[in-house]
Structures are given as C-alpha cells and as structure tokens.
C-alpha positions as CSV (number, residue, x, y, z in Angstrom):
1,M,244.0,125.4,6.2
2,S,246.1,126.9,3.7
3,A,246.4,130.6,3.2
4,A,248.5,130.1,0.4
5,G,246.3,129.5,-2.4
6,F,243.3,127.6,-3.5
7,E,242.2,124.8,-1.3
8,L,239.6,122.5,-2.6
9,I,237.7,120.4,0.1
10,G,236.1,117.2,-1.1
11,R,235.2,113.6,-0.4
12,A,236.3,110.7,-2.4
13,G,233.9,109.3,-4.5
14,C,231.8,112.5,-4.5
15,G,230.7,113.4,-8.2
16,L,230.2,117.2,-7.2
17,C,233.8,117.2,-6.0
18,E,235.3,115.3,-8.7
19,E,233.1,117.9,-11.2
20,M,234.6,120.8,-9.4
21,G,238.3,119.7,-9.2
22,E,238.0,119.1,-12.9
23,A,236.6,122.4,-13.9
24,L,239.0,124.1,-11.4
25,R,242.1,122.5,-12.5
26,A,241.3,123.5,-16.0
27,A,240.7,126.9,-15.1
28,L,243.9,127.4,-13.2
29,G,245.8,125.8,-15.9
30,A,244.5,128.1,-18.4
31,H,245.3,131.0,-16.4
32,G,248.9,130.2,-16.0
33,S,249.9,132.3,-13.1
34,A,247.3,131.0,-10.4
35,P,247.9,130.6,-6.7
36,P,248.7,126.9,-5.9
37,L,246.0,124.4,-5.4
38,L,245.8,122.0,-2.7
39,E,243.2,119.2,-2.7
40,R,241.9,117.7,0.5
41,D,239.6,115.2,1.8
42,V,237.2,116.0,4.6
43,A,237.4,112.9,5.8
44,D,241.0,113.5,6.9
45,D,240.5,116.0,9.6
46,P,237.6,116.1,12.0
47,E,237.5,120.0,12.3
48,R,237.1,120.3,8.4
49,L,234.4,117.5,8.6
50,R,232.3,119.4,11.1
51,R,232.9,122.6,9.4
52,F,232.4,121.6,5.6
53,G,230.9,118.1,5.7
54,R,227.2,119.2,4.5
55,H,228.6,121.6,2.0
56,L,230.8,119.8,-0.5
57,P,232.8,120.8,-2.4
58,V,234.1,123.8,-1.0
59,L,236.7,125.9,-2.7
60,L,238.7,128.2,-0.2
61,L,241.1,131.2,-1.5
62,H,243.7,132.3,1.2
63,G,241.5,130.6,3.7
64,A,238.1,132.1,2.7
65,I,235.3,130.4,1.1
66,L,235.1,131.4,-2.6
67,C,232.6,128.6,-3.7
68,A,230.5,125.7,-2.1
69,H,228.7,123.0,-4.0
70,R,229.6,124.0,-7.5
71,L,232.2,126.1,-9.1
72,D,231.0,129.7,-9.7
73,G,233.1,130.8,-12.8
74,A,232.2,134.4,-12.5
75,R,233.6,134.4,-8.6
76,L,236.4,132.4,-9.8
77,A,237.3,134.9,-12.6
78,R,237.1,138.0,-10.4
79,A,239.3,136.2,-7.8
80,L,242.0,135.1,-10.6
81,A,242.0,139.0,-11.9
82,G,242.8,140.3,-8.3
83,E,239.1,142.0,-8.2
84,R,237.3,141.9,-4.8
85,W,234.9,139.4,-3.8
86,E,233.1,138.7,-0.5
87,P,233.7,135.0,1.1
88,L,230.4,133.0,1.2
89,E,228.9,132.3,4.6
90,L,228.2,128.5,5.2
91,D,225.1,127.7,7.6
C-alpha cells in the first residue's frame, strides 16, 4: 500500500469502482493541491484481495481507509482540508 497519498482499490468492470474513481478524480482535480492518486486492481495482489475484496471500492489515504463502497464527500472534504478524520474499520 502507498502511504504517499490516495489509493483507490477497485476491480475491473465494477460499476461502483468506476463511479467512485470518476467522482474522486473530479474532486481531486477541482482541489488542485491534493495528494497523488494511485489506482489499483484488487485482483493484482492476493493480500489486497483478501483484505478488501468484499468491500470494493475502497479509498485509502496515507494507508488508512477513508471511504468504502461509495465516495463520502464530507469525509473527503475534511481530508483535503487537512482536518482530522477517523479511519473506517472493515469487518
């Protein structure tokens, strides 16, 4: 996992993954000074598949879970503003 910025974990052909990716790229583009975005396919790494496979898409920021299933605009806005946010726990 990357600790450098945003990491979007998804699956090829996943509609929710594509939806989150589009919304996230638009939000980051509008922000201007956002950390970099890495997009990864869950199928490329067995550990990533085990950890996130049932929760796609998953958005990490500096290695911690910011959003899962859908982009949470309020959480993203807090993160981009440098405000504190609590990482999500996945079951």
